[in-house]
C-alpha positions in Angstrom: 49.7 -41.0 -41.8 49.0 -44.4 -43.8 51.0 -47.2 -43.2 54.3 -47.8 -45.5 55.6 -44.2 -45.1 52.4 -42.4 -47.0 50.5 -39.5 -46.3 46.9 -38.9 -46.2 45.6 -37.3 -49.3 45.7 -33.2 -49.2 47.7 -33.6 -46.3 51.1 -31.5 -46.0 54.4 -33.3 -44.5 56.5 -29.9 -44.0 57.2 -26.5 -44.8 60.4 -25.4 -46.8 61.7 -22.0 -47.8 63.3 -20.7 -50.2 64.1 -17.5 -51.8 63.4 -15.9 -55.7 65.7 -16.4 -57.9 67.6 -19.5 -55.8 67.6 -23.5 -56.7 65.8 -25.6 -54.0 66.1 -29.2 -53.6 62.5 -31.0 -52.5 63.4 -34.5 -50.6 61.1 -37.8 -51.1 62.5 -40.8 -49.7 61.2 -44.1 -49.9 61.6 -47.5 -48.0 63.0 -50.4 -49.2 59.8 -52.2 -49.1 58.9 -50.0 -51.9 62.1 -49.8 -53.5 62.5 -53.0 -55.8 58.7 -53.0 -57.3 58.7 -48.7 -58.1 57.2 -48.5 -61.9 57.1 -45.0 -61.7 57.7 -41.6 -59.9 55.9 -38.2 -60.0 56.7 -35.0 -58.3 53.4 -32.5 -58.6 52.5 -29.1 -58.3 49.1 -28.2 -56.6 48.1 -31.9 -57.5 48.2 -30.7 -61.7 51.0 -29.9 -62.9 53.8 -32.4 -63.7 57.3 -31.2 -62.2 59.0 -34.4 -62.5 58.1 -37.6 -64.3 60.1 -41.0 -64.2 59.2 -44.0 -65.8 60.9 -46.7 -67.5 63.6 -46.2 -65.5 64.0 -42.9 -67.2 62.9 -39.5 -66.7 60.0 -38.2 -69.3 60.7 -35.0 -70.5 57.3 -35.1 -72.5 55.0 -35.2 -69.6 56.8 -32.4 -68.0 54.4 -29.2 -67.5 55.7 -26.3 -69.6 56.5 -24.0 -66.5 59.1 -26.7 -65.0 60.3 -27.4 -68.6 64.5 -26.9 -68.3 64.0 -25.9 -64.6 63.3 -29.1 -62.6 65.4 -32.5 -62.7 66.1 -35.3 -60.6 69.7 -33.8 -59.7 72.8 -35.6 -58.3 71.4 -36.7 -55.4 68.3 -39.2 -57.6 69.4 -42.8 -56.8 66.4 -45.2 -57.3 68.3 -47.9 -55.8 68.6 -46.3 -52.3 65.6 -44.0 -52.3 66.2 -41.0 -53.2 63.9 -39.2 -55.1 64.2 -35.7 -54.9 63.7 -33.3 -57.2 65.5 -29.8 -57.7 64.0 -27.0 -59.5 66.6 -23.7 -60.6 65.8 -20.2 -60.5 63.0 -19.7 -58.2 59.8 -18.0 -59.4 57.0 -16.5 -57.1 54.6 -18.8 -59.1 56.8 -21.8 -57.7 55.0 -21.7 -54.0 52.6 -23.8 -53.7 52.5 -28.0 -52.6 54.8 -30.0 -54.3 53.4 -33.7 -53.9 56.0 -36.9 -54.3 54.1 -40.5 -55.4 55.3 -43.4 -56.7 53.8 -46.1 -58.4 54.2 -49.9 -58.2 51.5 -50.9 -60.9 48.9 -50.3 -58.5 47.6 -46.9 -57.6 50.1 -44.2 -57.1 50.5 -43.8 -53.4 51.7 -40.2 -52.0 55.4 -40.4 -50.2 55.7 -37.1 -49.1 54.1 -33.7 -49.7 55.7 -30.3 -48.9 54.2 -26.3 -49.3 57.1 -24.6 -50.6 57.1 -20.5 -49.6 59.1 -18.4 -52.1 60.1 -15.1 -50.3 61.6 -12.3 -52.2 65.3 -12.5 -52.8 67.1 -11.7 -49.5 64.0 -10.9 -47.6 63.7 -13.5 -44.9 59.6 -14.2 -43.6 58.8 -12.5 -40.6 58.8 -14.9 -37.7 57.3 -14.8 -34.2 60.3 -14.5 -31.6 59.9 -16.7 -28.8 60.2 -13.7 -26.5 58.0 -12.2 -24.1 56.6 -8.1 -24.1 59.7 -7.6 -21.6 62.3 -8.9 -24.0 63.4 -12.1 -22.2 62.9 -15.5 -23.6 60.6 -18.3 -22.2 62.6 -20.6 -21.6 64.8 -18.0 -19.7 61.9 -16.7 -17.5 61.3 -20.5 -17.2 64.2 -21.7 -15.7 64.2 -18.3 -13.4 60.4 -19.7 -12.4 61.9 -23.2 -11.8 64.8 -22.3 -9.8 62.7 -20.2 -7.4 60.5 -23.0 -7.1 63.5 -25.5 -6.0 65.1 -22.7 -4.0 61.6 -22.5 -2.1 61.0 -26.2 -1.9 64.9 -26.9 -0.5 64.3 -23.7 1.9 60.8 -25.3 3.3 62.1 -28.8 3.9 65.4 -27.3 5.8 62.7 -24.8 7.9 60.3 -28.2 8.7 63.2 -30.2 10.2 
């Protein structure tokens, strides 16, 4: 991480899952050290398309990419004075999957605040996840607890027999 809450260029800060057809909010928050000097905010998709552009104290629809026009907005939780700079995207499409980055400009070069990888799953279908289970079906934490209990009991027994 770089100073003042930014990330290194090209890095992904977090991953977010959503279903096709749903609306999604991607959060971006800046600290008070940047709020007073923000000149513009840009949400970009895969480093190319403008998802949402805020400049001159207003959203710039002319700068918004055609793919996001009418579907992306700052929404109800947008509050520049508090540093809340989310983007809301309506009616997700599979083509919306990718990396979204939020950058702010204070008159200098834009500073990337967060980069989110959005995964769009088919409606009602969750992406398969690796379960935290062993081949016997027991969770690792249960096995770990059992091993710890056996070790403590053995240690106590050895201590008792030694005395």
